[in-house]
C-alpha positions as CSV (number, residue, x, y, z in Angstrom):
1,X,-82.6,22.4,-5.2
2,X,-81.4,19.5,-6.8
3,X,-82.8,16.5,-7.9
4,X,-83.4,13.6,-4.8
5,X,-84.7,11.1,-6.7
6,X,-82.4,11.2,-10.0
7,X,-79.4,10.8,-6.8
8,X,-81.5,8.0,-5.2
9,X,-81.7,6.2,-8.7
10,X,-77.9,6.1,-9.3
11,X,-77.4,4.9,-6.1
12,X,-79.6,2.1,-6.1
13,X,-81.5,4.0,-3.3
14,X,-84.9,3.9,-4.8
15,X,-87.4,1.1,-4.2
16,X,-90.7,2.7,-4.2
17,X,-92.7,6.0,-4.3
18,X,-96.1,7.1,-4.9
19,X,-96.5,8.9,-8.2
20,X,-96.1,12.5,-8.3
21,X,-93.5,13.1,-5.5
22,X,-90.9,14.2,-7.9
23,X,-93.5,17.0,-9.2
24,X,-94.1,17.8,-5.7
25,X,-90.5,17.9,-5.2
26,X,-89.8,20.2,-7.8
27,X,-92.5,22.5,-7.1
28,X,-91.1,23.7,-3.5
29,X,-89.2,22.8,-0.2
30,X,-91.0,19.8,1.0
31,X,-90.8,18.6,4.3
32,X,-90.2,14.7,4.9
33,X,-89.7,12.2,8.5
34,X,-88.3,8.9,9.0
35,X,-88.8,7.2,12.3
36,X,-86.3,5.6,14.4
37,X,-86.9,3.0,17.1
38,X,-85.4,3.9,20.1
39,X,-85.2,0.7,21.8
40,X,-81.2,1.3,22.7
41,X,-79.0,4.8,23.3
42,X,-77.7,4.2,20.3
43,X,-78.1,3.7,16.5
44,X,-76.7,0.9,14.4
45,X,-75.4,0.6,10.8
46,X,-78.6,-1.1,10.3
47,X,-80.0,2.7,10.7
48,X,-77.6,4.4,8.4
49,X,-79.5,3.5,5.1
50,X,-82.1,5.9,6.3
51,X,-80.2,8.5,7.8
52,X,-78.2,8.9,4.5
53,X,-81.8,9.1,3.1
54,X,-82.3,12.0,5.3
55,X,-78.9,13.6,4.4
56,X,-79.9,13.2,1.0
57,X,-83.1,14.7,1.1
58,X,-81.6,17.8,3.1
59,X,-78.8,18.2,0.9
60,X,-81.2,18.1,-2.2
61,X,-82.5,21.7,-0.3
62,X,-85.4,20.1,1.6
63,X,-85.9,19.9,5.2
64,X,-85.7,16.7,7.2
65,X,-87.3,15.4,10.5
66,X,-86.4,12.6,12.6
67,X,-89.3,10.9,14.4
68,X,-88.1,9.0,17.3
69,X,-90.7,6.6,18.4
70,X,-91.0,7.4,22.3
71,X,-94.8,6.2,22.2
72,X,-94.5,3.2,19.3
73,X,-91.2,2.4,20.9
74,X,-93.3,1.2,23.8
75,X,-94.9,-1.1,21.7
76,X,-92.7,-2.4,18.9
77,X,-93.5,-2.6,15.1
78,X,-93.9,-6.4,14.2
79,X,-92.3,-5.7,10.9
80,X,-89.9,-8.4,10.0
81,X,-89.9,-9.8,13.8
82,X,-90.8,-13.2,14.9
83,X,-92.0,-12.5,18.2
84,X,-93.2,-9.7,20.6
85,X,-90.8,-7.0,21.9
86,X,-90.7,-6.0,25.9
87,X,-91.9,-3.1,27.1
88,X,-89.3,-0.3,27.6
89,X,-90.3,2.4,30.6
90,X,-90.7,6.3,29.7
91,X,-87.2,7.2,31.1
92,X,-85.4,4.6,29.2
93,X,-86.9,5.7,26.0
94,X,-86.1,9.4,26.7
95,X,-82.5,8.5,27.3
96,X,-82.6,6.4,24.6
97,X,-83.8,9.5,22.5
98,X,-81.1,12.2,23.7
99,X,-78.3,9.5,22.3
100,X,-79.9,9.4,18.9
101,X,-80.2,12.7,18.7
102,X,-76.3,13.3,18.9
103,X,-75.7,10.6,16.2
104,X,-78.3,12.3,13.9
105,X,-76.2,15.6,14.5
106,X,-73.1,14.2,13.0
107,X,-75.0,13.5,9.5
108,X,-78.1,16.0,9.3
109,X,-77.8,20.3,9.9
110,X,-80.0,21.5,12.6
111,X,-78.8,25.2,11.8
112,X,-79.1,25.6,8.0
113,X,-82.3,28.3,8.4
114,X,-85.4,26.9,6.7
115,X,-84.4,23.2,5.8
116,X,-82.5,22.6,9.2
117,X,-83.1,19.0,10.6
118,X,-85.4,18.5,13.5
119,X,-86.2,15.6,15.8
120,X,-89.7,15.0,17.1
121,X,-90.7,12.5,19.5
122,X,-94.2,10.9,19.1
123,X,-94.9,10.2,22.8
124,X,-95.1,14.1,23.0
125,X,-98.6,14.0,21.1
126,X,-99.7,10.4,22.5
127,X,-99.4,10.7,25.7
128,X,-102.5,12.6,26.7
129,X,-104.5,10.6,24.1
130,X,-107.3,8.7,25.8
131,X,-108.0,5.2,24.6
132,X,-111.7,6.0,23.5
133,X,-110.3,9.6,22.1
134,X,-108.0,7.5,20.0
135,X,-110.3,5.4,18.3
136,X,-112.4,7.8,17.4
137,X,-109.5,10.0,15.9
138,X,-107.8,7.5,14.2
139,X,-109.2,4.1,14.8
140,X,-112.5,4.5,12.7
141,X,-110.7,5.6,9.4
142,X,-109.4,2.1,8.7
143,X,-111.1,-1.1,8.5
144,X,-109.8,-4.2,9.9
145,X,-109.8,-5.5,6.1
146,X,-107.2,-2.8,5.3
147,X,-105.0,-3.4,8.3
148,X,-105.0,-7.0,7.8
149,X,-103.8,-6.8,4.2
150,X,-100.4,-5.6,5.3
151,X,-97.4,-8.0,4.8
152,X,-96.1,-7.1,8.4
153,X,-99.8,-8.4,9.8
154,X,-100.0,-11.3,7.0
155,X,-96.4,-12.7,8.3
156,X,-97.4,-12.9,11.8
157,X,-100.8,-14.5,11.8
158,X,-99.4,-17.6,11.9
159,X,-97.5,-17.8,15.2
160,X,-99.9,-14.9,16.4
161,X,-99.7,-11.5,16.9
162,X,-101.2,-9.3,20.1
163,X,-104.0,-6.6,19.7
164,X,-100.8,-4.5,20.6
165,X,-98.6,-5.0,18.0
166,X,-101.5,-5.4,15.5
167,X,-102.2,-1.7,16.5
168,X,-98.8,-0.7,15.5
169,X,-99.5,0.8,12.2
170,X,-102.8,2.7,13.4
171,X,-100.2,4.4,15.3
172,X,-97.4,4.9,13.0
173,X,-99.9,6.0,10.6
174,X,-101.5,8.8,13.2
175,X,-97.7,9.8,13.5
176,X,-97.9,10.9,9.5
177,X,-101.3,12.5,10.0
178,X,-100.1,14.7,12.9
179,X,-96.8,15.5,11.4
180,X,-99.1,16.5,8.1
181,X,-101.1,18.8,10.0
182,X,-98.9,20.5,12.6
183,X,-95.7,20.5,10.7
184,X,-96.6,20.5,7.2
185,X,-95.0,16.9,6.4
186,X,-95.8,15.6,3.1
187,X,-93.4,12.4,2.9
188,X,-92.5,9.9,4.8
189,X,-89.7,7.5,4.1
190,X,-88.1,4.3,5.2
191,X,-87.0,1.0,4.3
192,X,-88.9,-1.0,2.0
193,X,-90.1,-3.5,4.8
194,X,-91.7,0.2,6.1
195,X,-94.2,0.5,2.9
196,X,-97.1,-1.1,4.6
197,X,-97.0,1.0,7.8
198,X,-96.0,4.4,5.3
199,X,-99.0,4.2,3.2
200,X,-101.5,3.4,6.1
201,X,-100.5,7.1,7.0
202,X,-101.1,8.6,3.5
203,X,-104.3,6.6,3.6
204,X,-105.8,8.0,6.9
205,X,-104.6,11.1,5.7
206,X,-106.8,10.7,2.4
207,X,-109.6,9.8,4.6
208,X,-110.0,12.3,6.9
209,X,-108.4,15.7,4.9
210,X,-110.8,14.0,2.0
211,X,-107.5,14.3,-0.4
212,X,-107.4,12.4,-3.6
213,X,-104.4,11.4,-5.4
214,X,-104.1,14.4,-7.5
215,X,-104.8,16.7,-4.4
216,X,-102.8,19.8,-4.3
217,X,-102.2,18.9,-0.6
218,X,-101.4,15.2,-1.2
219,X,-99.4,13.1,1.1
220,X,-96.2,10.6,-0.2
221,X,-94.4,7.8,0.5
222,X,-90.9,6.6,-0.5
223,X,-88.8,3.8,0.4
224,X,-85.1,2.4,-0.3
225,X,-84.0,-1.4,-0.7
226,X,-83.2,-3.0,2.2
227,X,-79.2,-3.5,2.6
228,X,-78.0,-7.2,1.6
229,X,-75.0,-8.9,1.2
230,X,-74.1,-10.1,-2.3
231,X,-75.3,-13.5,-0.8
232,X,-78.5,-12.5,0.2
233,X,-77.9,-12.4,4.2
234,X,-78.2,-9.5,6.3
235,X,-76.2,-6.6,6.5
236,X,-75.2,-4.8,9.7
237,X,-73.7,-7.5,12.1
238,X,-70.5,-8.8,13.2
239,X,-69.6,-11.8,14.6
240,X,-70.3,-10.1,17.9
241,X,-73.4,-8.6,16.9
242,X,-74.7,-5.3,16.1
243,X,-72.3,-2.8,14.7
244,X,-73.3,0.3,16.7
245,X,-72.4,4.4,16.2
246,X,-71.8,4.6,19.9
247,X,-68.1,4.2,20.2
248,X,-68.9,2.7,24.1
249,X,-70.6,-0.5,22.2
250,X,-68.6,-0.6,19.2
251,X,-64.8,0.7,19.3
252,X,-64.0,3.0,16.3
253,X,-61.4,0.3,15.6
254,X,-63.9,-2.2,15.0
255,X,-66.2,-0.1,12.9
256,X,-63.3,0.8,10.7
257,X,-62.7,-3.2,10.4
258,X,-66.3,-3.9,9.8
259,X,-66.1,-1.7,6.4
260,X,-62.5,-2.6,5.7
261,X,-63.5,-6.3,5.7
262,X,-66.5,-5.8,3.2
263,X,-66.6,-8.5,0.1
264,X,-65.4,-7.0,-3.2
265,X,-68.7,-8.1,-4.4
266,X,-70.3,-5.6,-1.9
267,X,-68.2,-2.7,-1.9
268,X,-69.8,-0.8,-5.1
269,X,-73.0,-1.1,-3.6
270,X,-72.2,-0.3,0.0
271,X,-70.1,2.9,-1.3
272,X,-73.1,4.7,-2.9
273,X,-75.3,4.0,0.0
274,X,-73.5,5.3,2.7
275,X,-70.9,8.0,1.5
276,X,-71.4,10.9,0.2
277,X,-69.1,10.8,-2.7
278,X,-69.9,11.7,-5.9
279,X,-70.6,9.3,-9.1
280,X,-67.6,10.6,-10.6
281,X,-65.7,9.7,-8.0
282,X,-67.1,6.2,-7.1
283,X,-66.8,5.0,-10.9
284,X,-63.0,6.7,-10.5
285,X,-62.1,4.2,-7.3
286,X,-63.8,1.3,-9.1
287,X,-61.5,1.5,-11.8
288,X,-58.6,1.8,-9.3
289,X,-59.6,-1.0,-7.4
290,X,-60.0,-3.3,-10.4
291,X,-56.5,-2.9,-11.3
292,X,-55.4,-4.2,-8.3
293,X,-58.2,-5.5,-6.0
294,X,-55.9,-6.9,-3.4
295,X,-55.1,-3.0,-2.1
296,X,-58.5,-3.0,-1.1
297,X,-58.8,0.4,-2.6
298,X,-62.8,0.7,-2.2
299,X,-63.2,-1.0,1.1
300,X,-60.4,2.0,2.6
301,X,-62.2,4.6,0.9
302,X,-65.4,3.4,2.1
303,X,-64.2,2.7,5.6
304,X,-62.6,6.1,6.4
305,X,-65.4,7.7,4.7
306,X,-67.9,6.2,7.1
307,X,-65.8,6.0,10.4
308,X,-64.6,9.7,9.7
309,X,-68.4,10.5,9.7
310,X,-69.6,8.8,12.9
311,X,-66.6,9.1,15.1
312,X,-64.6,11.9,13.9
313,X,-61.5,12.8,11.6
314,X,-58.5,12.5,14.0
315,X,-59.9,9.6,15.7
316,X,-60.1,7.9,12.3
317,X,-56.6,8.6,11.5
318,X,-55.4,6.8,14.8
319,X,-58.0,4.0,13.7
320,X,-55.9,3.8,10.5
321,X,-52.6,3.9,11.6
322,X,-53.4,1.2,14.5
323,X,-55.0,-1.2,12.1
324,X,-51.4,-0.5,9.9
325,X,-49.8,-1.4,12.7
326,X,-51.5,-4.2,13.6
327,X,-50.8,-6.1,10.5
328,X,-47.5,-4.7,9.8
329,X,-44.7,-7.2,9.8
330,X,-43.1,-4.9,12.1
331,X,-45.5,-4.9,15.0
332,X,-43.6,-5.2,17.7
333,X,-41.2,-2.6,17.2
334,X,-44.3,-0.3,15.9
335,X,-46.3,-1.1,19.0
336,X,-43.3,-0.4,21.6
337,X,-42.8,3.1,19.7
338,X,-46.5,4.0,19.7
339,X,-48.3,6.7,21.6
340,X,-50.7,6.5,24.5
341,X,-53.2,7.9,22.2
342,X,-52.5,5.4,19.1
343,X,-52.6,2.3,21.8
344,X,-55.8,3.5,23.2
345,X,-57.6,2.8,19.5
346,X,-55.7,-0.7,19.4
347,X,-58.2,-3.3,20.0
348,X,-56.8,-4.9,23.4
349,X,-58.1,-7.9,25.3
350,X,-57.4,-8.0,28.9
351,X,-56.5,-11.2,30.3
352,X,-57.8,-11.5,34.1
353,X,-55.5,-13.0,36.9
354,X,-58.4,-15.1,37.3
355,X,-58.7,-16.8,33.7
356,X,-54.3,-16.6,33.6
357,X,-54.5,-18.9,36.7
358,X,-56.3,-21.6,34.5
359,X,-53.7,-21.5,31.8
360,X,-50.7,-24.5,31.6
361,X,-49.6,-23.5,28.3
362,X,-50.3,-21.7,25.2
363,X,-52.9,-23.8,24.1
364,X,-54.9,-22.8,27.4
365,X,-54.0,-19.3,26.6
366,X,-55.9,-19.1,23.3
367,X,-59.0,-20.6,24.6
368,X,-59.5,-20.9,28.2
369,X,-57.7,-17.7,29.2
370,X,-59.0,-15.6,26.7
371,X,-62.6,-16.7,26.9
372,X,-62.4,-18.3,23.4
373,X,-61.7,-15.3,21.5
374,X,-58.7,-17.0,19.6
375,X,-59.9,-20.2,19.6
376,X,-63.3,-22.0,20.4
377,X,-61.7,-25.0,22.2
378,X,-58.8,-26.2,23.2
379,X,-58.5,-28.8,20.6
380,X,-59.2,-26.0,18.0
381,X,-56.0,-24.2,19.8
382,X,-54.0,-27.3,19.1
383,X,-54.8,-27.5,15.6
384,X,-54.2,-24.1,15.1
385,X,-50.6,-24.1,16.5
386,X,-49.6,-27.6,14.9
387,X,-51.3,-26.1,11.8
388,X,-48.7,-22.9,11.3
389,X,-51.3,-20.7,12.1
390,X,-50.5,-19.1,15.2
391,X,-47.7,-16.2,16.1
392,X,-46.7,-14.8,19.2
393,X,-45.1,-11.6,18.8
394,X,-44.8,-12.3,15.2
395,X,-42.9,-15.5,15.7
396,X,-44.6,-18.8,14.7
397,X,-45.0,-21.0,17.4
398,X,-45.4,-24.9,16.4
399,X,-45.5,-26.4,20.1
400,X,-49.1,-26.7,22.1
401,X,-47.1,-27.1,25.2
402,X,-45.4,-23.9,24.7
403,X,-45.2,-21.9,27.5
404,X,-47.0,-18.5,27.9
405,X,-45.1,-15.8,26.9
406,X,-43.1,-14.1,29.4
407,X,-41.3,-11.9,27.0
408,X,-44.2,-9.1,26.8
409,X,-44.1,-5.5,24.4
410,X,-44.1,-2.3,26.5
411,X,-44.0,-4.6,29.8
412,X,-47.3,-6.3,29.2
413,X,-48.5,-6.7,25.6
414,X,-48.6,-10.2,23.8
415,X,-49.3,-10.0,20.2
416,X,-51.3,-13.2,18.7
417,X,-52.1,-13.8,15.2
418,X,-54.1,-16.6,13.8
419,X,-53.6,-16.7,10.1
420,X,-53.1,-13.9,8.2
421,X,-56.3,-12.0,8.6
422,X,-56.7,-12.3,12.4
423,X,-54.3,-10.3,14.9
424,X,-54.9,-9.8,18.6
425,X,-53.2,-7.8,21.4
426,X,-53.1,-9.2,25.2
427,X,-52.6,-7.4,28.0
428,X,-51.3,-9.9,30.8
């Protein structure tokens, strides 16, 4: 068994923990869980830091457990939210759970013997609870004063907090107690915004079981810092919204490009949190990167590692080749020669006949025709063309009234460039 806490420390993944946890982990194989909200059939990269916590926990010789909140997902965690969320049906939540488990299987070992990963759903133990039964079983062990003191509650009192959301921490706390009793779970982990909910669980266990902090059967909490960008903004979203682990919601190409475009200031932290590279490997990559930052060595290593984990090595190789093709000066020739499998990985935008009918010239195509994918307005499109930013099939265009291209690659594709960083393939 390796030292899980030390691994988190050098990676910058340790925020808070209850004292005594290191001794517990050194003493025996320990079971820990993290909760995942099944509000969608896919996790997104905002969940990846939590998944990596479970991965490192398992690599250290312990047993990881993922709790899919089929019951709590019907309510919604108020932590970090400005408004109450819509309820989801039981059928939707079950479907989402299946999708989430498939994604977790890409990171965790579910057939590894004693410390095999496991997925549980809290709907399985909450579905038979009566309201009065739950109040007797859990509600009497926490005071309203204690529950009101939590940050997730305090931040919502001014805008309004329903009793349903107020009860969320009680439900999550009871999850910990139930798993403590039935699965020998001793530790709950999560992001730093979950500290209040997690310690509610340790408090319920302490009161129901009569355990004090020095008990041999104490329960523990551990949190990891929320991943933010160097400018303090939230990490995990692209221009089009969440970056999902599901290829149907975020293509492998888009996924790879998200990591590849990480800022130099963010890359050292991201590669520590989201990959399994060793300390020595990361430091070597950083040294090489510092010698030639324009080659983006760190970002390429990060993008390849994470994309391979989520979408597989074969798909990632195609994505890397597709990315190189799109930004190559020989892109037209390479696209003509590309295999069907490679073309399938490219970010191709299909211009509909209806949209094309609205286009009189290139300015229209770059705005209205592609639903403002390249330029947000006709004015912006004209300005980009006149500013020497637009190329068609790698040839600069300076006339906003230029005709819509008829010289197509492979008989149907047009390669559009907007500056150095943005390239698009239109299928017309």
